[in-house]
C-alpha positions in Angstrom: 61.2 -36.3 -73.7 64.1 -34.3 -72.7 64.6 -34.1 -76.8 60.6 -33.4 -77.4 60.6 -30.7 -74.6 63.4 -29.0 -76.2 61.6 -29.2 -79.7 58.7 -27.6 -78.8 59.8 -25.3 -75.9 58.6 -21.7 -77.5 54.9 -23.4 -78.3 54.5 -24.7 -75.0 55.7 -21.3 -73.4 53.1 -19.7 -75.2 50.8 -22.8 -73.7 51.6 -22.2 -70.5 51.0 -18.3 -70.0 47.8 -18.7 -72.1 46.7 -21.5 -69.1 47.6 -19.4 -66.0 45.7 -16.5 -67.8 43.1 -18.4 -68.4 43.0 -20.6 -65.2 44.6 -19.3 -62.5 42.9 -16.1 -60.0 44.9 -13.4 -60.5 47.0 -14.2 -63.4 44.6 -12.9 -66.1 44.6 -9.5 -63.7 48.6 -8.5 -64.2 49.6 -6.3 -66.3 49.6 -7.8 -69.7 53.9 -6.3 -70.0 54.3 -8.1 -67.0 52.8 -11.5 -68.5 55.2 -11.0 -71.4 58.2 -9.5 -69.6 58.7 -11.5 -65.9 56.6 -14.2 -66.3 57.3 -15.0 -69.6 61.0 -15.8 -68.7 59.9 -17.8 -65.6 57.8 -20.1 -67.4 60.8 -20.4 -69.9 63.3 -21.1 -67.9 61.2 -23.6 -65.1 60.5 -25.6 -69.2 64.4 -25.4 -69.4 65.6 -26.7 -65.7 62.7 -30.0 -65.6 64.7 -32.0 -68.4 67.6 -31.3 -66.0 66.0 -33.6 -63.8 65.8 -36.3 -66.0 69.9 -36.1 -65.7 70.4 -34.7 -61.7 68.0 -32.1 -61.7 68.9 -28.4 -61.4 71.5 -26.5 -59.2 70.4 -24.4 -56.6 71.7 -21.6 -58.3 69.4 -22.3 -61.1 66.7 -22.2 -59.1 67.6 -18.9 -57.6 66.1 -16.7 -60.2 62.4 -18.8 -59.3 63.6 -17.5 -55.8 63.8 -14.0 -56.8 60.5 -13.9 -58.3 58.4 -15.8 -56.3 59.7 -12.2 -53.9 59.1 -9.5 -56.7 55.7 -11.5 -57.0 54.9 -11.0 -53.4 56.1 -7.4 -53.1 53.6 -6.9 -56.1 50.8 -8.4 -53.8 50.5 -12.0 -55.9 49.3 -14.3 -53.3 51.9 -17.3 -53.0 49.0 -19.9 -53.5 48.4 -18.6 -56.9 52.3 -18.7 -57.8 52.5 -22.3 -56.4 49.1 -23.2 -58.7 50.9 -21.4 -62.0 54.1 -23.5 -61.6 51.8 -26.8 -61.2 49.9 -25.7 -63.8 52.3 -25.3 -66.2 54.0 -29.1 -64.8 50.8 -30.3 -65.9 50.9 -28.7 -69.6 54.7 -30.1 -69.9 53.4 -33.9 -69.0 50.0 -33.6 -71.1 52.5 -32.3 -74.3 54.6 -35.2 -73.6 52.7 -38.3 -72.3 50.4 -37.2 -75.3 53.0 -38.5 -77.5 54.0 -41.4 -75.8 53.8 -44.7 -78.0 52.3 -47.9 -75.4 55.6 -49.1 -75.0 57.7 -46.0 -73.2 55.2 -45.9 -70.5 57.4 -47.2 -68.1 59.8 -44.5 -69.1 56.7 -42.1 -68.9 55.9 -43.4 -65.9 59.6 -42.4 -64.2 59.3 -39.2 -65.9 55.9 -38.5 -63.8 57.9 -39.3 -60.9 61.0 -36.9 -61.6 58.1 -34.3 -62.0 57.0 -34.8 -58.6 60.3 -34.0 -57.5 61.2 -31.7 -59.4 57.7 -29.8 -58.5 59.1 -30.0 -54.7 62.1 -28.1 -55.7 60.6 -25.5 -57.1 57.7 -24.8 -54.5 60.6 -25.0 -52.0 62.2 -22.4 -54.0 59.2 -20.2 -54.6 58.4 -20.2 -50.5 61.6 -19.5 -49.6 61.5 -16.2 -52.0 58.2 -15.4 -50.1 59.4 -15.9 -46.6 62.1 -13.7 -47.3 60.3 -11.0 -48.6 58.0 -11.3 -45.7 60.6 -11.1 -43.3 61.9 -8.0 -45.2 57.9 -6.2 -45.2 58.0 -7.2 -41.6 61.8 -6.0 -40.7 61.1 -2.6 -42.7 57.3 -2.1 -41.5 59.0 -2.7 -37.8 61.5 0.1 -38.1 59.3 2.2 -39.5 56.3 2.0 -36.4 59.8 2.4 -34.2 60.3 5.5 -35.9 57.1 6.7 -35.3 57.0 5.7 -32.0 60.9 8.0 -31.6 59.0 10.8 -33.7 56.0 10.8 -31.4 58.3 10.6 -28.0 60.3 13.3 -29.3 57.0 15.4 -30.3 57.8 16.4 -33.7 57.6 14.6 -37.1 54.8 12.2 -36.2 52.7 12.8 -38.8 55.2 12.3 -41.4 56.1 9.4 -39.7 52.6 7.4 -39.6 52.4 7.1 -43.6 55.5 4.6 -43.9 54.4 2.8 -40.5 50.6 1.8 -42.4 49.3 3.6 -39.2 46.7 6.2 -38.7 47.4 8.2 -35.5 44.1 8.2 -33.2 42.6 11.3 -31.9 43.5 10.0 -28.3 45.6 7.0 -27.1 47.3 5.6 -23.8 50.4 6.3 -23.2 51.6 2.7 -20.8 54.4 2.9 -18.5 54.5 -1.3 -17.9 57.0 -2.9 -15.1 57.2 -6.8 -14.9 58.2 -9.0 -12.1 59.9 -12.1 -12.7 58.2 -15.2 -13.8 58.5 -18.7 -11.2 61.1 -19.9 -13.4 63.5 -16.8 -13.4 63.8 -18.4 -9.7 64.7 -21.9 -11.1 68.4 -22.9 -11.0 67.6 -25.5 -13.5 66.1 -22.9 -16.0 68.0 -20.1 -18.2 67.0 -17.2 -16.2 67.7 -14.8 -19.8 65.3 -17.2 -21.7 62.8 -17.5 -19.3 61.9 -14.2 -18.9 62.0 -13.5 -22.4 59.7 -15.9 -22.8 57.4 -13.8 -19.9 57.9 -10.5 -21.8 56.9 -12.6 -25.4 53.8 -14.1 -23.9 53.0 -10.7 -22.2 53.3 -8.7 -25.8 51.1 -11.1 -27.7 48.4 -11.2 -25.3 48.0 -7.3 -25.1 48.5 -6.9 -29.0 45.6 -9.7 -28.8 43.4 -7.1 -27.6 43.8 -4.8 -30.5 42.9 -4.6 -34.1 45.3 -1.8 -34.7 49.2 -2.1 -34.0 50.2 -1.3 -30.3 53.6 0.4 -30.2 56.1 -1.1 -28.1 59.5 0.6 -26.6 60.5 -2.7 -24.8 63.2 -2.7 -22.1 64.9 -5.5 -19.7 61.8 -5.2 -17.3 58.7 -4.0 -19.3 58.9 -1.0 -21.5 56.1 1.8 -22.8 53.0 1.2 -24.9 51.3 3.4 -27.2 47.8 1.7 -27.3 45.4 3.1 -30.1 42.5 3.9 -28.3 41.8 5.7 -25.2 39.8 2.9 -23.5 40.8 2.8 -20.3 38.7 -0.4 -19.5 39.6 -2.4 -22.3 43.3 -1.8 -21.7 42.7 -2.8 -17.3 41.3 -6.1 -19.5 44.4 -6.9 -21.4 46.4 -6.3 -18.7 44.6 -8.9 -16.4 44.8 -11.6 -19.3 48.7 -10.4 -19.7 49.3 -11.3 -16.5 47.8 -14.5 -16.0 49.5 -15.3 -19.7 52.8 -14.7 -18.6 52.3 -15.7 -14.9 54.3 -12.8 -13.6 52.8 -9.8 -11.6 52.4 -6.6 -13.9 52.3 -2.8 -12.7 50.7 -0.1 -14.9 50.9 3.5 -14.9 48.7 4.7 -17.6 47.8 8.3 -19.2 45.5 9.7 -21.7 47.1 11.9 -24.4 46.9 12.8 -28.4 49.8 12.6 -30.6 50.9 15.9 -29.5 51.1 15.0 -25.8 52.9 11.9 -26.1 56.1 13.6 -25.4 54.7 15.1 -22.5 53.1 12.1 -21.3 55.6 9.3 -21.2 57.8 11.2 -18.6 54.9 11.3 -16.8 54.2 7.4 -16.3 57.2 7.1 -15.6 57.2 9.0 -12.5 53.5 8.0 -11.8 55.3 4.2 -12.3 58.2 5.7 -10.0 56.0 6.3 -7.1 54.1 3.3 -7.4 57.1 0.9 -7.3 58.7 2.8 -4.0 55.6 3.0 -1.8 55.4 -1.0 -2.3 51.6 -0.7 -3.9 50.8 -4.0 -5.5 50.5 -4.9 -9.1 48.0 -3.5 -10.6 46.7 -0.2 -13.3 47.7 3.3 -12.0 46.6 6.4 -13.4 48.2 10.0 -11.8 44.3 10.2 -9.8 45.6 7.0 -8.0 48.9 8.3 -6.7 48.3 12.3 -6.7 49.2 12.4 -2.8 52.5 10.6 -2.9 53.2 12.1 -6.6 52.7 15.5 -5.1 55.1 15.2 -1.8 57.7 14.0 -4.1 58.1 17.1 -6.0 61.5 19.3 -5.5 60.9 22.4 -2.9 62.7 23.7 -0.5 61.1 21.5 2.2 62.0 18.5 0.3 65.2 18.1 2.2 64.0 19.3 5.7 61.5 16.5 5.6 63.6 13.8 4.5 66.3 15.0 7.6 63.2 13.6 9.8 64.5 10.4 9.3 67.9 10.4 8.9 68.4 9.4 12.3 67.3 5.9 11.2 70.1 5.2 8.6 72.2 3.3 10.9 68.6 0.9 11.8 67.4 -0.4 8.4 65.3 -2.4 10.0 63.3 0.0 11.6 63.1 1.9 8.6 61.7 -1.2 7.1 59.2 -1.7 9.7 58.1 1.4 9.8 57.6 2.0 5.6 55.6 -1.1 6.1 53.4 0.0 9.3 52.5 3.3 7.2 51.6 1.0 3.8 49.9 -1.2 6.2 47.3 1.8 7.3 48.8 1.5 10.6 47.7 -1.4 11.7 50.2 -4.1 13.4 49.3 -7.3 12.7 49.0 -6.3 9.1 52.6 -5.0 9.5 53.8 -7.7 11.1 52.6 -11.1 9.0 54.5 -8.8 6.4 57.5 -8.7 7.9 57.4 -12.1 9.4 57.5 -11.0 13.0 55.6 -10.9 16.3 52.7 -8.0 16.9 55.2 -7.4 19.8 58.2 -6.7 17.9 56.8 -3.8 16.1 55.6 -2.2 18.8 59.2 -2.4 20.5 60.6 -0.9 17.1 57.9 1.7 16.4 58.9 2.8 19.9 62.5 3.3 19.2 61.6 5.1 16.1 59.5 7.6 18.3 62.8 7.8 21.0 65.3 8.3 17.7 62.8 10.7 15.6 60.4 12.6 17.8 58.0 10.9 15.8 55.5 8.5 17.0 54.3 6.0 14.5 51.1 5.5 15.8 49.8 9.1 16.9 47.9 9.8 14.1 48.6 13.4 14.0 52.2 12.5 13.2 51.0 10.0 10.0 51.3 12.8 8.1 54.4 14.3 8.6 56.0 10.8 8.6 54.7 9.8 5.2 55.8 13.1 3.7 59.1 12.9 5.1 59.2 9.0 3.6 58.3 10.4 0.2 61.1 13.3 0.2 63.6 10.7 1.5 62.7 8.4 -1.7 63.9 11.3 -3.8 66.7 13.4 -1.8 68.5 9.6 -1.3 
């Protein structure tokens, strides 16, 4: 059979090429130049490799060119299943040609050849799959790199129109700029679990769930505690729904600072979201999604002014009494409810009262006096910035 394949090799190459064009979808639409060039070379090589299987099989090096060819077909948009079908079609042509000339007393040999051919096709398809996989990894890496360049251009405020093409993205007129902070997953506190692995898994689930809600790609700039997102939609409701689902999937609390921006406004909007998140986290707000309007007063109180250090100094007497300062902050966030503050602090309500009286003695500001509340809150905001 080896001699037969060698003798009729050129004719078999022609027959296989005709079969591919006639019976394997896509190949009939390939340029004739490609069929007569690279595809012919691959068919020629594969048909020469098969007889080597009858005496040990082709080497990894001999199969390497098939991997290279598969990567080229992937780059040209030929589906992997069509390339695999082509190899099977070629094997069938070779087998039909040989078996058609086999004598009855050669059936055992024919059976051996058939089994060998199955093993050979297995090695061929593995090589082809490797080529497509390598191409896929390369394409994904190039696409990810292009999208990171687009994200960088948007954050820099220049060159983003040019970067959108290679990233294969059509920029919408408006998008959502989102700063995410993700709290710890319970696994991260388990001494028997690798904390870093648990944290990465949490963020991967979160990202996958948010991506699932959008047809167009979400641009991500990850960080250890969350990251910056550019969402290709100005639909705030969809984002909130996606984040609620993501919190559940990630199994961790999620805070989001959100703002709508045009592509030209992203560079100025991203720092604004950072500031909104800073206000959200420094004031102890619960997990959720926040826009500037949700924290406007606190945001304004934190802006630089000559009064800022003066306000911060009002609480200076509490520097040596962290328990009093903590009680004051919790009491303010609890809407001046001593009972709610006591629950959060895990102390008796009377302890809260005693601490608040001490705060009044040291600062001259009575936390239980409604008229003092705006000054105390402004002082807390100023202190968060000045210190």
